[in-house]
C-alpha positions as CSV (number, residue, x, y, z in Angstrom):
1,M,12.8,9.0,-20.9
2,S,10.7,10.0,-18.5
3,D,11.3,12.7,-15.7
4,Q,12.7,10.9,-12.7
5,S,11.8,14.0,-10.4
6,Y,9.0,14.9,-8.0
7,A,6.2,16.8,-9.4
8,P,4.8,19.9,-8.1
9,V,2.5,20.0,-4.6
10,P,-1.1,20.0,-6.0
11,Q,-4.0,21.9,-4.6
12,A,-5.3,21.0,-0.8
13,L,-8.1,19.1,-0.3
14,V,-10.7,20.7,1.6
15,V,-11.4,17.4,3.7
16,G,-8.2,15.6,4.2
17,V,-7.9,11.6,3.4
18,F,-5.0,9.1,4.4
19,D,-2.8,7.1,2.1
20,N,-3.4,3.5,2.8
21,H,-0.2,2.2,1.0
22,T,3.0,3.7,0.6
23,H,6.7,3.2,0.7
24,L,8.7,5.8,2.2
25,D,11.9,3.8,2.8
26,P,14.9,4.4,1.1
27,S,14.0,2.5,-2.3
28,G,17.1,2.5,-4.9
29,V,14.7,4.4,-7.2
30,P,16.6,7.1,-8.9
31,G,16.0,10.2,-7.4
32,A,13.4,8.9,-4.9
33,D,15.8,9.6,-2.1
34,E,15.8,13.2,-2.3
35,L,13.0,13.5,0.1
36,D,13.3,11.9,3.6
37,Y,10.0,10.5,5.1
38,H,9.6,13.9,7.1
39,A,9.6,15.8,3.9
40,H,7.1,13.5,2.4
41,L,4.7,13.5,5.4
42,D,5.1,17.5,5.7
43,K,4.2,17.9,1.9
44,G,1.4,15.4,1.9
45,S,-0.2,17.5,5.3
46,S,0.0,20.7,3.4
47,V,-2.4,19.3,0.7
48,G,-4.6,17.5,3.4
49,V,-3.1,13.8,3.8
50,R,-4.0,13.1,7.4
51,G,-2.0,10.1,7.8
52,V,0.1,7.2,5.6
53,V,0.4,3.3,6.1
54,Q,3.9,2.7,5.4
55,V,4.2,-0.8,4.3
56,G,7.1,-3.2,4.5
57,T,8.2,-5.7,1.6
58,D,10.8,-7.7,3.1
59,V,12.0,-8.4,7.0
60,E,14.7,-5.4,7.0
61,S,11.9,-2.8,5.3
62,S,9.4,-4.2,7.5
63,I,11.2,-3.6,10.9
64,W,11.8,0.0,9.4
65,S,8.2,0.7,9.0
66,S,7.2,-0.5,12.4
67,E,10.1,1.7,14.0
68,L,9.3,4.7,12.1
69,A,5.4,4.1,13.2
70,A,6.5,3.9,16.9
71,I,7.9,7.7,16.5
72,E,5.8,9.4,13.8
73,P,1.8,10.1,14.7
74,R,1.0,10.3,11.0
75,V,2.3,6.7,10.3
76,L,0.8,3.2,10.8
77,A,2.9,0.2,9.7
78,A,1.9,-2.7,7.4
79,V,4.5,-5.5,7.8
80,A,5.0,-8.8,5.1
81,I,7.3,-10.3,2.9
82,H,6.3,-9.6,-0.6
83,P,5.7,-12.5,-2.9
84,N,8.5,-11.9,-5.1
85,E,10.8,-12.2,-2.0
86,A,9.0,-15.2,-0.8
87,P,10.9,-17.8,-3.6
88,R,14.2,-16.2,-2.8
89,L,14.2,-16.7,0.8
90,D,12.9,-20.2,0.5
91,A,15.8,-21.0,-2.2
92,E,18.2,-19.9,0.9
93,G,16.3,-21.8,3.5
94,T,15.3,-18.4,5.3
95,L,11.8,-18.0,4.7
96,D,10.4,-19.6,8.0
97,V,12.8,-17.3,9.8
98,G,11.6,-14.4,7.9
99,L,8.0,-15.4,8.6
100,A,8.7,-15.7,12.4
101,T,10.3,-12.0,12.2
102,I,6.8,-10.5,10.5
103,D,4.7,-12.5,13.2
104,E,6.9,-10.6,16.0
105,L,6.6,-7.5,14.3
106,A,2.7,-7.7,13.9
107,S,2.3,-7.9,17.9
108,R,3.7,-4.5,18.1
109,P,1.5,-1.3,19.0
110,R,1.3,0.8,15.6
111,V,1.7,-2.2,13.0
112,R,-2.2,-2.3,11.6
113,A,-2.2,-4.7,8.6
114,I,-0.3,-7.6,7.2
115,G,0.7,-6.8,3.8
116,E,1.9,-6.5,1.1
117,T,1.4,-10.2,0.5
118,G,-0.5,-12.3,-2.1
119,L,0.8,-13.9,-5.3
120,D,2.4,-12.4,-8.1
121,Y,2.8,-14.5,-11.8
122,F,4.0,-11.5,-13.5
123,R,7.6,-11.6,-12.2
124,T,7.9,-15.0,-10.5
125,P,8.0,-18.2,-12.9
126,E,6.1,-21.5,-12.2
127,E,9.0,-22.8,-10.1
128,G,8.7,-19.8,-7.2
129,R,4.8,-20.1,-7.0
130,D,5.0,-23.1,-4.4
131,A,7.0,-20.6,-1.8
132,Q,4.4,-17.8,-2.9
133,H,1.5,-19.6,-1.7
134,R,3.1,-21.3,1.3
135,S,4.1,-17.3,2.2
136,F,0.5,-15.9,1.4
137,E,-0.9,-18.4,3.6
138,A,1.3,-17.9,6.6
139,H,0.4,-14.0,6.3
140,I,-3.4,-14.5,6.4
141,E,-2.9,-16.6,9.5
142,I,-0.7,-14.0,11.4
143,A,-3.2,-11.2,10.1
144,K,-6.1,-13.3,11.8
145,K,-3.6,-14.2,14.7
146,Y,-3.7,-10.4,15.6
147,G,-6.7,-9.1,14.4
148,L,-5.0,-6.7,11.6
149,A,-6.1,-5.8,8.1
150,L,-4.6,-7.6,5.4
151,Q,-3.1,-6.1,2.2
152,I,-2.9,-8.3,-0.9
153,H,-0.7,-7.8,-3.8
154,D,-2.2,-9.6,-6.6
155,R,-0.5,-9.6,-9.9
156,D,-1.7,-11.4,-12.8
157,A,-2.9,-14.1,-10.3
158,H,-6.9,-13.3,-9.6
159,R,-8.2,-16.6,-9.8
160,D,-5.4,-18.2,-7.2
161,V,-5.6,-15.1,-5.2
162,L,-9.4,-15.6,-4.5
163,E,-9.2,-19.4,-4.3
164,T,-6.8,-18.9,-1.5
165,L,-8.6,-16.5,0.6
166,L,-12.0,-18.7,0.2
167,R,-10.2,-21.9,0.8
168,V,-8.4,-20.6,4.4
169,G,-10.4,-17.9,5.3
170,A,-9.8,-14.2,4.8
171,P,-9.4,-11.8,7.6
172,E,-12.4,-9.6,8.4
173,K,-10.4,-6.7,6.7
174,T,-8.8,-7.4,3.6
175,V,-7.7,-5.3,1.1
176,F,-6.9,-5.4,-2.7
177,H,-3.9,-2.8,-2.8
178,C,-3.6,-1.3,-5.9
179,F,-6.7,-2.9,-7.5
180,S,-5.8,-4.0,-11.2
181,G,-8.7,-6.2,-12.1
182,D,-12.0,-5.5,-14.2
183,A,-15.6,-4.9,-13.0
184,D,-16.0,-9.2,-12.8
185,L,-13.5,-9.2,-10.0
186,A,-14.5,-6.2,-8.2
187,R,-18.0,-7.9,-8.2
188,I,-16.1,-11.1,-6.2
189,I,-14.3,-8.6,-3.7
190,V,-17.7,-6.6,-3.1
191,K,-19.7,-9.7,-2.6
192,N,-17.4,-10.8,0.3
193,G,-17.1,-7.4,1.7
194,W,-13.5,-6.9,1.1
195,Y,-12.0,-3.6,-0.1
196,L,-10.5,-2.2,-3.2
197,S,-7.8,0.2,-2.9
198,F,-7.2,2.7,-6.2
199,S,-3.8,4.1,-7.0
200,G,-3.0,6.5,-9.5
201,T,-3.3,4.2,-12.3
202,V,-7.3,4.7,-12.1
203,T,-6.4,8.2,-13.6
204,F,-4.5,6.5,-16.6
205,K,-6.2,7.3,-20.1
206,N,-6.2,3.7,-21.0
207,A,-7.5,2.3,-17.6
208,H,-11.3,1.8,-18.7
209,D,-11.5,-1.7,-16.4
210,L,-10.5,0.2,-13.5
211,R,-12.9,2.9,-14.1
212,E,-15.8,0.4,-14.6
213,A,-14.8,-1.3,-11.3
214,L,-14.6,1.7,-9.5
215,E,-18.3,2.6,-11.0
216,I,-19.6,-0.6,-9.3
217,A,-17.7,-0.8,-6.0
218,P,-20.0,0.6,-3.2
219,R,-18.6,3.7,-1.6
220,H,-18.4,2.2,1.7
221,L,-15.6,-0.5,0.2
222,L,-13.4,2.4,-1.6
223,L,-10.0,3.2,-0.3
224,V,-7.1,5.2,-1.9
225,E,-3.4,5.0,-2.1
226,T,-0.2,6.1,-4.0
227,D,1.8,3.1,-3.8
228,A,4.7,6.0,-3.9
229,P,7.3,6.1,-5.1
230,Y,5.5,4.4,-8.0
231,L,2.5,4.7,-10.2
232,T,1.9,8.5,-10.2
233,P,-1.3,9.9,-11.4
234,D,-2.1,11.8,-14.4
235,P,-1.1,14.5,-15.5
236,F,2.3,13.6,-13.6
237,R,2.8,9.9,-14.9
238,G,6.2,8.6,-15.0
239,R,7.3,10.9,-12.4
240,L,8.4,9.9,-8.6
241,N,5.2,9.6,-6.5
242,S,4.6,10.7,-3.1
243,P,1.7,10.5,-0.6
244,Y,1.4,14.4,-1.6
245,M,-0.2,13.4,-5.0
246,I,-3.2,11.9,-3.4
247,P,-5.3,14.8,-4.5
248,H,-4.5,14.1,-8.2
249,T,-6.1,10.6,-7.4
250,L,-9.1,11.3,-5.4
251,R,-10.2,14.2,-7.7
252,G,-10.0,11.8,-10.6
253,M,-12.2,9.3,-8.9
254,A,-14.6,11.7,-8.0
255,T,-14.7,13.4,-11.3
256,H,-15.3,9.6,-13.0
257,L,-18.2,8.8,-10.2
258,G,-19.7,12.3,-10.4
259,T,-19.6,13.2,-6.8
260,D,-18.2,15.9,-4.7
261,V,-14.5,15.7,-3.9
262,S,-15.0,16.5,-0.3
263,M,-17.8,14.0,-0.2
264,L,-15.5,11.4,-1.5
265,A,-12.8,12.2,0.8
266,A,-15.0,12.0,3.9
267,Q,-16.3,8.6,3.2
268,I,-12.9,7.3,1.9
269,T,-11.4,8.8,5.3
270,S,-14.1,6.8,7.3
271,N,-13.5,3.4,5.4
272,T,-9.6,3.7,6.0
273,E,-10.4,4.4,9.6
274,E,-12.6,1.3,9.7
275,V,-9.9,-0.8,8.1
276,Y,-6.8,0.5,10.4
277,G,-8.1,2.1,13.3
278,L,-7.7,5.5,14.4
279,W,-3.9,7.0,13.7
280,D,-4.1,8.6,17.3
281,A,-5.7,5.6,19.2
282,E,-2.0,4.4,20.4
283,P,0.5,7.3,21.3
284,V,3.9,6.9,19.5
285,T,6.2,5.2,21.8
286,S,9.2,7.4,21.9
287,P,9.3,11.1,22.7
288,R,12.5,11.5,20.6
289,D,12.1,13.1,16.9
290,A,14.3,11.7,14.4
291,Y,15.1,15.5,13.2
292,E,15.4,17.2,16.3
293,D,17.3,14.8,18.5
294,E,20.8,14.2,16.9
295,T,21.4,11.3,19.0
296,Y,18.6,9.3,17.7
297,E,19.1,7.5,14.2
298,M,16.5,5.4,12.0
299,P,18.0,2.0,11.0
300,P,19.8,2.1,7.8
301,M,18.0,0.4,4.7
302,T,19.8,-1.0,2.0
303,G,17.4,-3.1,-0.1
304,T,15.5,-2.1,-2.8
305,I,11.9,-2.3,-4.1
306,Q,11.2,-3.4,-7.6
307,L,9.0,-1.2,-9.6
308,P,5.7,-2.9,-10.2
309,I,5.0,-2.7,-14.0
310,L,1.0,-3.2,-14.5
311,P,-0.2,-5.2,-17.3
312,D,-1.3,-2.4,-19.1
313,E,1.7,0.0,-18.8
314,K,3.2,-1.0,-22.4
315,S,0.3,0.1,-24.2
316,T,-1.0,3.2,-22.3
317,T,-0.4,6.6,-24.0
């Protein structure tokens, strides 16, 4: 049984980076809510994490993400209905209402991305895929409508994700979140000028395909993420993840590429700001601090986020 606790804080980076995909909202994962968003961000700041993109996976968490970004200068928001949520909402007859809410949230000042959206053939059976495709294409149009980045969730659906992007036209800034393909997929992504975001999985011992993809990706198309509270990098794989664990992933990437950690951090920081803009380009809209103003309460969260298991999880040692 894995240790469901947070790992120690690593040595701080000399040059800071951004975590471009994380989930700080209450997740339902055992032990994860021992740290609130403020603690996650403070620990991240202590090791050189300059800011995060807080990512929604349904209407509720997307609202939460946009409202957190409005009061916290270290946070930008991404909003979307996760591909595994789309079939459920479609069956309830509420998918269109949900998409309309995402469209409204996308217009808010510190919402800088639409995501995570895409296709997931690992968890969704054949009968739910039409809803996934409809939702994916709607999210693409919302991203283009507002000039926002697109964060893609691609699970066992590489061919159809690419086909959709090429057929309907990808947004100018398109990010393959938690890149899970091989060098061949990376070449196609690079050819189209899209971004590859690497999570802690790139440090896993058997993740040879990911590291081969890392090798061929131009440095100006690289991003880094945690996907917290999941996918904690080695040597703490299996424990709870947090933005403060980014240094482990970044150092693993730099070691494999044979480059200086600080130089890679500087490049990835530049890339991240190219995709999402500056974290301080728009001021927070509320002067209130959720931890100093006792009258302010963040909206409650009751939903859960499913733990994403990568195809190689079962065989990794």
